[in-house]
N, C-alpha and C positions, 0 to 999 in steps of 0.2 A: 517716387521710388516705390515700387510694389515689393512688398515682401513675400516670398515664396516658402511656404512651410516645408520643412524636412520630411524624408521620407516617412510613412506611416507605420507606426510599430504594431504588431498584431498584439489584440488584447487577449487576454486569456480568458475563455468563457466558463461558465459554471459546468458544461459538459465536459471541457478539456480536464477542469481540475479535478471531476469527480470518476474519469475512467482511469482504471489501475494502469499503472505503467509495468508490473510485474505481478504474477501470482504463483504460489507455491502451494503445495500440499505435503505434509509430512508422510513417510511411507506407509504408516497405518491408514491414512485417509481419515484422521479425527479432526484435524485441523487444517483451516484454508488461510494463507497469508496474502491478503493485497497489499501493496505498495503505491502511495500517492506521493506526488510531487506538487502540493497544493498548498500555498506557496512555499512550504517547508516539506520536507520528508516526514511523511506519516504513514502508520501502519494499520491496518484495521484485521482483526484477528477473528475467526468465525470458527465456532465449534461445530462439525459437521457430523451427525448420524444418519447415515442413509438419505432419504430423501429430505430431512428437515436439518435446519441449521439455526444457529442462535443470532442473537442481535450481535452486531460487532463490539468488540474492545478495542478502542482506539489508541495506540501506543505513539508517542511522538519521539521520533529520534532512533537512531541507530542504536545508541546505548539502552534505551527503554527495550528494543527488540531483544537485545543481546541478553538483559535480564530475564525477560520473560520465557525466551529459549532455555535458558540456564536453569530456572524454576520447573520447566515441564521436563527436562531432560532430553530435550531435541538437540541433536547436533545439526550444524549444517549438511553434514554428509546424508542425514536423514531428509532432508528438503528434496522435492524434485517440482520442476515447472509444471504448471498446470495449462 
């Protein structure tokens, strides 16, 4: 009796993992926030100043993002999609 393999699951590639699923900017365009789902929820925060931007600050989880937003006095109403 031959055994038939089940359906093949789609593997997550590095490219899929490093494409942001959402991007926001604050209303003053000083910060850019990118959300990633790879393999957990993480956020990359970039300080922007005209054509230049900083290296990313990586935050892991919603609670870390909430704390960062509070320390920088940024409300959810201040964020706009990019």
